[in-house]
Structures are given as structure tokens and as C-alpha cells.
C-alpha positions in Angstrom: 9.2 1.9 14.2 7.7 5.1 12.9 5.6 4.5 9.8 5.6 8.3 9.1 9.2 8.1 7.9 8.4 5.1 5.6 5.5 6.5 3.6 6.0 7.1 -0.1 3.7 7.6 -3.1 3.2 5.0 -5.7 4.9 7.4 -8.2 7.9 7.6 -5.9 8.1 3.8 -5.9 7.8 3.7 -9.7 10.6 6.2 -10.1 12.9 5.0 -7.4 12.4 1.2 -7.3 16.1 0.3 -7.0 16.6 2.9 -4.2 13.5 1.7 -2.3 14.6 -2.0 -2.6 18.1 -1.1 -1.2 16.5 1.0 1.6 14.1 -1.8 2.6 16.9 -4.5 2.5 19.1 -2.3 4.7 16.4 -1.1 7.2 14.3 -4.2 7.3 11.3 -1.9 7.9 8.2 -2.0 5.7 7.2 0.9 3.6 3.7 2.2 3.2 2.8 3.1 -0.4 0.0 5.6 -1.1 -2.1 6.2 -4.2 -4.1 9.3 -4.5 -3.4 10.1 -0.8 -4.7 6.8 0.5 -2.7 3.8 1.8 -2.6 1.1 -0.9 0.4 -1.2 -0.3 2.9 -2.3 2.2 6.3 -3.2 0.7 9.0 -5.1 2.5 12.2 -6.9 1.8 12.0 -10.7 1.3 14.1 -11.5 4.5 11.6 -9.5 6.7 8.7 -11.2 4.9 10.1 -14.7 5.5 10.7 -13.9 9.2 7.2 -12.5 9.5 5.7 -15.7 7.9 7.8 -17.9 10.3 6.7 -15.9 13.3 3.0 -16.2 12.2 3.4 -19.9 11.7 4.9 -20.3 15.2 2.1 -18.2 16.7 -0.4 -20.4 15.0 1.2 -23.5 16.4 1.1 -22.0 19.9 -2.5 -21.0 19.5 -3.4 -24.6 18.3 -1.5 -26.1 21.2 -3.2 -23.8 23.7 -6.6 -24.8 22.2 -5.8 -28.4 22.7 -4.8 -27.8 26.3 -8.0 -25.8 26.9 -10.0 -28.7 25.4 -8.1 -31.2 27.6 -6.7 -33.0 24.5 -3.2 -33.7 25.7 -1.1 -36.4 27.4 1.2 -35.9 30.3 4.9 -35.7 29.2 5.8 -38.6 31.4 3.4 -40.8 29.4 4.8 -39.6 26.1 8.4 -40.3 27.2 7.5 -43.7 28.6 5.9 -44.6 25.2 9.0 -43.4 23.4 11.3 -45.5 25.6 9.1 -48.5 24.8 9.2 -48.1 21.1 10.7 -51.1 19.2 12.8 -49.5 16.5 14.5 -52.7 15.4 
């Protein structure tokens, strides 16, 4: 993605909010909003935001799992499956 095509001023955002919302929903690309020539905000559609949050959550789980493996805090899969087979669910 080229952020250079997705940079708008805050006044543009104020004056074209509906158009920006439609563009973001269609493109699924974030838009950088500037104020006085400096980057101030990143605006994105809600679907992209939700997907980003889900991705970050999965990455966090992977990192936590890797940390547990690195710290030798795990059980072999065979042991887990054997314990599951031996569960008394009745």
C-alpha cells in the first residue's frame, strides 16, 4: 500500500467525511490525516480495524505460546490426548 495516496488534511476530513468513509470502506486501506502539515491520525473502516485487532490477538497468542515453549512449560501432545481420552464425562 502506498500511504502517499492516502494522506489528507484534517480540514479535508471535516469537509468530506461521507466521501472518506465510503472510500475507506471500499478500499480497506487506512488514511493518514494531517494537521498543520504533521501526521495526527490514522482513520480506517471498522471491518479493517476488527481484522487488525483479531490479527494482533492471534499474534499475541502465538508469542505467548512460543514463550511457554522457550520456558519448557508444555506437555507432549500424546499426554494431552491420553488425558482427554481418560476423562470421565458421565
